[in-house]
PAMARVEX-315217 format. One record per residue (C-alpha): y, x negated, z. Coordinates in steps of 0.1 Angstrom, whole numbers, padded with zeros to 4 digits, always signed. Each point is the difference from the previous one (the first is absolute). Example, Ala and Ser with C-alpha at 12.3 -4.5 7.8 and 13.67 -1.06 7.14 Angstrom:
2
-0045-0123+0078;+0034-0014-0007;
//
This chain:
621
-0204-0134+0280;-0003-0033-0004;-0036-0015-0002;-0007-0023+0028;-0027-0024+0001;-0018-0019+0027;-0021-0028+0000;-0022-0001+0032;-0028-0032-0004;-0017-0026+0022;+0030-0017+0001;+0013+0029+0023;+0040+0000-0018;+0010+0034-0014;+0027+0001-0026;+0024+0031-0005;+0024-0004-0029;+0010+0026-0019;+0017+0003-0033;+0008+0028-0023;+0017-0009-0032;+0014+0022-0029;+0027-0021-0020;-0008-0035+0003;-0006-0001-0038;+0018+0019-0029;-0020+0028-0002;-0011+0016+0036;-0035-0003+0015;-0006+0025+0026;-0037-0015+0015;+0006-0008+0033;-0003-0039+0006;-0014-0017+0031;+0001-0031+0005;-0022-0018+0027;-0016-0032-0014;+0002-0020-0032;-0032+0010-0013;+0006+0006-0038;-0014+0030-0013;+0004+0027+0025;-0008+0037-0005;+0031+0008+0018;+0023-0017-0027;+0014+0015-0031;-0006-0018-0032;+0029-0021-0015;+0014+0013-0028;+0013-0023-0025;-0003-0035+0014;+0010-0014-0031;+0040+0007+0005;-0002-0021+0034;-0014-0032-0016;-0003-0023-0031;+0034-0008-0017;+0031-0001+0019;+0012+0023-0022;-0018+0029+0008;+0014+0029+0022;-0001-0006+0040;+0021+0019+0026;+0019-0031+0012;+0013-0003-0033;+0014+0035+0001;+0016-0008+0033;+0015-0031-0006;+0019+0012-0033;+0010+0029+0022;+0015-0025+0025;+0019-0019-0027;+0013+0031-0012;+0015+0011+0033;+0012-0037+0006;+0018+0002-0031;+0016+0031+0013;+0016-0013+0029;+0014-0034-0018;+0026+0020-0017;+0013+0017+0037;+0014-0033+0009;+0038+0001+0010;+0023-0030-0001;+0034+0010+0011;+0011+0018+0029;+0010+0035-0020;-0032+0005-0013;-0019-0011+0030;+0020+0026+0019;-0002+0025-0029;-0038-0006+0002;-0001+0005+0038;+0017+0035-0003;-0023+0015-0027;-0032-0010+0013;+0005+0009+0042;+0028+0028-0003;+0023-0017+0025;+0031-0026-0003;-0015-0033+0010;+0009-0009+0035;+0028-0020+0016;-0006-0040-0009;-0013+0010-0033;+0021-0025-0019;-0006-0027+0023;-0040+0004-0003;+0008+0001-0037;+0018-0032+0003;-0031-0018+0022;-0025+0011-0030;+0025-0014-0026;+0002-0032+0023;-0035-0003+0001;-0009+0005-0037;-0022+0032+0010;-0013+0027-0025;+0017+0034+0008;-0024+0027-0008;+0009+0032+0020;-0036+0008-0002;-0008-0033+0021;+0015+0021+0032;-0018+0033-0005;-0019-0006+0032;+0030-0004+0021;+0009+0036-0009;-0034+0015+0006;+0000-0014+0032;+0036+0007+0012;+0005+0034-0014;-0016+0024+0024;+0023-0019+0028;+0030+0022-0016;-0019+0030+0017;+0011-0015+0035;+0029-0002+0018;+0013-0038-0003;+0008+0002+0042;-0037+0010+0006;-0013-0030-0022;+0024-0023+0014;-0014+0011+0032;-0036-0002-0008;+0006-0034-0013;+0012-0015+0033;-0028+0014+0016;-0021-0019-0018;-0015-0033+0019;+0003-0024-0031;+0034-0003-0015;+0021-0022-0021;+0038+0006+0007;+0029-0010-0023;+0032-0007+0023;+0030-0014-0022;-0019-0013-0029;-0028-0019+0025;-0033+0014+0001;-0018-0006+0034;-0034+0014+0016;-0011-0002+0038;-0038+0000-0015;-0019-0030+0002;-0024+0013-0027;+0000-0027-0028;-0002+0031-0024;+0035+0013+0016;+0014-0037+0000;-0008-0004-0037;+0012+0034-0010;+0033-0011+0020;+0004-0031-0018;-0004+0020-0033;+0028+0025+0009;+0020-0028+0011;+0005-0009-0031;+0016+0031-0014;+0013+0015+0032;+0032-0014-0008;+0007+0028-0028;-0017+0027+0026;+0019+0023+0025;-0009-0001+0038;-0037+0019+0002;-0032-0001+0022;-0034-0002-0020;-0030+0009+0011;-0030-0016-0013;-0043+0004+0004;-0015-0031+0014;-0032+0013-0002;-0026-0006-0029;-0003+0037-0007;+0026+0023-0010;+0008+0025+0023;+0021+0033-0010;-0019+0026-0021;+0025+0030-0002;-0024+0030-0010;+0003+0009-0033;+0016+0037+0008;+0028-0014+0020;+0005-0027-0028;+0002+0021-0029;+0031+0019+0022;+0017-0031+0006;-0003-0009-0040;+0013+0039-0005;+0032-0006+0024;+0008-0033-0015;-0003+0013-0035;+0019+0025+0010;+0025-0021+0012;+0005-0023-0026;+0033-0007-0018;+0031-0020-0009;+0033+0010+0014;+0033-0005-0021;+0009-0039+0001;+0031+0009+0020;-0017+0014+0026;-0029-0027+0002;+0004-0022+0033;-0010-0037-0009;-0004-0015+0035;-0029+0005+0023;+0013+0015+0039;+0001-0022+0026;-0024+0007+0028;+0013+0022+0025;-0016-0016+0031;-0029+0020+0002;-0019-0031-0012;+0006-0017+0036;-0021+0029+0016;-0036-0013-0001;-0013+0033+0017;-0017+0016-0027;-0006+0040+0004;-0025+0000-0030;-0038+0005+0007;-0019-0016-0029;-0032+0017+0004;-0025-0030-0003;-0032+0006-0004;-0029-0025+0004;-0029+0024-0009;-0025-0009-0024;-0008-0002-0029;+0032-0008-0018;-0010+0019-0036;+0004+0033+0026;+0039-0014+0003;+0000-0013-0033;-0008+0031-0023;+0028+0022+0018;+0021-0009-0025;-0021+0011-0027;+0002+0036-0015;-0017+0025+0016;-0023+0009-0030;-0006-0036-0007;-0035-0014+0005;+0009-0024+0031;+0013+0028+0020;-0030+0023-0009;-0023-0028+0007;-0022-0002+0032;+0008-0030+0021;-0024-0026+0004;-0004-0013+0036;-0036-0019-0005;+0002-0033-0021;-0035-0011+0012;-0018+0008-0033;+0002-0012-0036;+0035+0009-0014;+0003+0029-0023;+0021-0002-0034;+0008+0028-0027;+0010-0014-0031;+0017+0037-0014;+0029-0009+0028;+0010-0030-0026;+0004+0028-0029;+0038+0008+0010;+0012-0039-0005;-0026-0018-0021;-0009-0003-0039;-0036+0000-0008;-0006-0016+0034;+0032-0026+0003;+0031+0010+0015;+0024+0015-0023;+0025+0009+0027;+0007-0031+0025;+0022+0027+0025;-0024+0025+0002;-0029-0020+0004;+0014-0013+0033;+0004+0041+0016;-0028+0013+0025;+0009+0032-0013;-0025+0005-0025;-0025-0025+0014;-0013+0013+0032;-0029-0021-0003;+0022-0031+0004;-0006+0009+0038;-0029-0016+0002;+0007-0029-0022;+0030-0020+0014;+0004-0009+0032;+0035+0012+0008;-0015+0030+0004;-0033-0008+0014;+0013-0018+0032;+0033-0012-0004;+0012-0029+0026;+0027+0022+0014;+0011+0034-0007;+0035+0011+0014;+0009+0032-0025;+0029+0024+0002;+0006+0031-0019;+0039-0006+0011;+0020-0011-0032;+0027-0028+0008;+0013-0031-0016;-0028-0028+0006;-0003-0027-0021;-0035-0021-0009;-0014-0019-0023;-0029+0022-0019;-0012+0035+0007;-0025+0026-0016;+0014+0022-0028;+0000+0027+0029;+0019-0015+0028;+0040-0003+0001;+0013-0034+0012;+0025-0018-0022;-0012-0028-0018;+0010-0030+0005;-0007-0034-0013;-0031-0013+0024;+0009-0026+0022;-0030-0025-0015;+0017+0005-0035;+0032-0016+0016;-0018-0026+0023;+0001-0032-0022;-0022-0016+0030;-0033+0016-0003;-0026-0015-0021;-0026+0032+0001;+0031+0013-0021;+0019-0026-0019;-0016-0026-0022;+0014-0032+0001;-0001-0022-0033;+0005+0023-0027;-0015+0030-0015;-0034-0017-0012;-0012-0016-0034;+0008+0012-0030;-0024+0030-0010;-0025-0021-0024;-0007-0026+0029;-0004+0028+0025;-0037+0011+0006;-0010+0033-0009;-0010+0008+0033;+0004+0026+0027;+0013-0009+0032;+0007+0023+0032;+0003-0016+0037;+0008+0014+0030;-0007+0016+0034;-0022+0028+0006;+0028+0023+0008;+0013+0034-0007;-0004+0014+0033;-0024-0003+0031;-0034-0006-0013;-0028+0006+0024;-0039+0003-0005;+0005+0036-0004;+0030+0006-0029;-0004-0036-0019;-0017+0015-0032;+0027+0020-0008;+0027-0025-0002;+0017-0013-0031;-0002-0035+0005;-0033+0000+0007;-0009+0018-0028;+0017-0023-0026;-0019-0030+0017;-0034+0014+0001;+0000+0017-0039;+0012-0035-0014;-0021-0021+0017;-0030-0010-0021;-0027-0002+0024;+0009+0036+0013;-0002+0012-0035;-0030-0021-0009;-0022+0015+0031;+0015+0035-0011;-0013-0007-0036;-0036-0013+0012;-0003+0028+0026;-0004-0025+0029;+0030+0017+0019;+0020+0030-0007;+0039-0004-0002;+0013+0019+0034;+0037+0003-0009;+0006-0006-0040;-0013+0013-0029;-0005-0011-0039;+0021+0014-0025;-0007+0030-0019;-0020-0001-0032;+0032+0014-0016;+0017-0028+0003;-0028-0017-0023;+0000-0034+0018;-0024-0027-0023;-0009-0018+0030;-0012+0032+0023;-0017+0012-0034;-0024-0031+0000;-0003-0001+0038;+0022-0036+0001;+0028+0011+0019;-0008-0021+0028;-0001-0033-0028;+0031+0014-0014;+0019+0002+0035;-0011-0033+0009;+0019-0017-0030;+0036+0013+0009;+0001+0011+0034;+0012-0017+0035;+0005+0024+0024;-0004-0006+0036;+0011+0008+0036;+0014-0027+0018;-0002+0020+0035;-0023+0028+0004;+0027+0016+0025;-0023+0015+0026;+0005+0027+0023;-0007-0012+0026;+0013-0031-0008;-0026-0028-0005;-0002-0038+0003;+0010-0017-0035;+0008+0027-0022;-0039+0018-0004;-0008+0031+0010;-0035+0012+0012;+0004+0032-0018;+0009-0015-0035;-0010-0038-0004;-0032+0010-0009;+0019+0012-0030;+0027-0027-0003;+0004-0035-0006;+0036-0011+0012;+0012-0030-0020;+0031-0022+0005;+0038+0014-0007;+0010-0008-0037;+0040-0011+0001;+0018+0022-0024;+0007-0024-0023;-0036-0012-0002;-0007+0040-0007;+0025-0007-0032;-0027-0021-0017;-0017+0034-0008;+0011+0024-0024;-0005+0034+0017;+0013+0004+0036;-0014+0032+0013;+0022+0016+0030;-0010+0029+0019;+0011+0016+0032;-0003-0016+0036;+0015+0021+0033;+0023+0013-0024;+0011-0019-0032;-0002-0033-0015;+0028-0026+0007;-0017-0022-0027;+0011+0020-0027;+0035-0014-0008;-0015-0033-0001;-0027+0009-0027;+0024+0017-0018;+0023-0030-0005;-0032-0023-0005;-0012-0003-0035;-0033+0017+0008;-0009+0037-0003;+0003+0019+0027;-0027+0030+0001;+0014+0024+0031;-0011+0028+0021;+0016+0017+0022;+0012+0033+0021;+0029-0015+0010;+0039+0004-0015;+0026-0028+0004;+0035-0002-0012;-0007-0018-0036;-0025+0023-0013;+0026+0015-0023;+0009-0032-0019;-0038-0006-0004;-0021+0013-0032;-0034+0007+0008;-0021-0020-0030;+0031-0016-0013;+0008-0021+0031;-0035+0001+0020;-0032+0016-0003;-0007+0030+0019;-0034+0011+0021;-0012+0028+0013;-0004-0001+0041;-0035+0009-0006;-0003-0033-0019;-0027+0016-0023;+0024-0012-0026;-0005-0037+0005;-0028-0007-0023;+0014+0019-0026;+0034-0021+0003;-0020-0032-0002;-0023+0004-0028;+0034+0017-0020;+0019-0040+0007;-0032-0023+0003;-0025+0019-0027;-0037-0003+0007;-0021-0025-0019;-0029+0004-0021;-0029+0011+0015;-0030-0021+0004;-0032+0005-0023;-0022+0017+0031;+0025+0026+0002;+0020+0005-0035;+0010+0037+0007;+0039-0006+0011;+0023-0009-0026;+0029-0030+0005;+0032+0011+0011;+0028-0016-0013;+0025-0016+0026;+0038+0013+0001;+0010-0039+0015;+0032+0008-0021;+0011+0031+0016;-0006-0009+0035;+0018-0032-0011;+0029+0022-0012;+0003+0020+0030;-0001-0027+0024;+0028-0015-0018;+0021+0031-0002;-0008+0007+0033;+0011-0034+0011;+0036+0002-0021;+0007+0032+0013;-0006-0009+0034;+0020-0031-0003;+0032+0025-0009;-0010+0030+0021;-0016-0014+0030;+0021-0028+0012;+0016-0006+0033;+0034+0014-0014;-0015+0029-0011;-0013+0008+0033;+0035-0004+0014;+0014+0023-0028;-0026+0028+0009;+0009-0004+0039;+0037+0004-0005;-0004+0030-0023;-0025+0015+0022;+0024-0007+0031;+0031+0014-0015;-0018+0032-0009;-0010-0001+0039;+0033-0007+0011;+0013+0031-0022;-0027+0027+0012;+0005-0007+0035;+0040+0003-0001;+0012+0029+0010;+0023+0002-0029;-0027-0003-0024;+0006+0023-0024;+0033-0012-0013;-0008-0034+0003;-0004-0021-0029;+0007-0023-0028;+0026+0008-0029;+0023-0026-0006;-0015-0003-0039;+0011+0036-0004;+0032-0003+0015;+0010-0034-0022;
//
């Protein structure tokens, strides 16, 4: 059992933060580690074994060095896979997908070449992860299910239209219209909620995947049909016989975990319904996706299946703005989803829309690196769900702002107030500012994090909130272009994913990314090469910043900590490398190309002749 430490004193504030740790360092440490205050020397803290490994010279070992070297190798192995002609591109498709490319693949390739796109087949892995299960469903059933949905873009005669007035739908229509002349007639269902909706149980999904794999194959080129079927007329029948089984029950974690393996920690965990107390974390759940306390498998870090404690640490599970979930698999597109959801990912509207300055910067990508401030900035609304007096302590954005607020940290250091929704980093990270009891001074020197609106429920005037105003001071918003004056840009989830991520990537500042949500571009970005990943508990934030910024020599009255040399040059390399890569693979043209490939595959999977449909001109010539 994890050790629980409760503080109940004159301030009548109780903190219950649970940590167990096993592999934060190279050598296992089996002593339970309880984090409830910032007081140094707690009897429940393990001895730091070899602090010399993490301090002094930049040439000494640090786990982040290993992670960066691994990312370099991963990226280097990706680049030789680029193809530059139609024949080799089609061959790469067949080798990886086990099918002929869809009809129109030659047109897709010409679009890519015209817009100087980098073609690496791995870039489109997300499409096939999303669409493969649909091969197990009857095409006519899928077309009928889509017609019954309430938010649809229709392509007729090469033009995309929608009757919806919702602004996401009009943006998606505009995106699709840029490539719809290359597509057959079809109906496209879209999810306009912040939250994802489909959560097919693992047992059902496993059956769908097995059925798709068994049917995968490539008919002889002479038998392949190269044109999509015409719509049969059933598209004019708006009456749907589908029962989607929409479920609005809470908590959402109970929906989301259905897609996890039956033996996974998430499926076995007790469902939380009371979020009024202090949040509870357990660092053992980081083991599967981290290396010495830092993320080593970014994709796995976004999965909830091995991390049941996240149900009390993220607003999407505590109380999302809306819940309307279904276990019924059908083709519905969305801008983001959890690893356990089943939507088909398409570029989110805020990435395509040029007019929203919350997500798009004007005036370039900021100052040269050397002229930027060596600071971290985060500004945003206290979103993430519906925060109330009885649940806000578990919300992820509230936790990050609190733990990086020097005033709150100083009060904890001085035993004036106990932290009620955050925890200091474990001693295993060997943070020198923590060792010297100067964490608050150190944070104050480089962090600028604040809410611009406390987003209270029930709503209150001027962005304030009865249940959280005592803990958080709101500050004015900071335009994206002004945020670029800082070297480090933290990006964390809101109600779902953060729409600022692409803008951060194409800046020449360094994005530090924590998320549970998957997006269209994930297959083309490499963590530690193009951005810095952060765990969704944020407990690694302090170690990340000590690595990049360093820590100055200790004062004469507190000589214990050693100086930590900064790695500014490495931060610059990741920021610059991320920007250069994003400007090559996250352009608007790349969004068009991704959407075109996605919709060609969608057109095939809902076609009654799909088993024979394909592109084989390269094999016949």
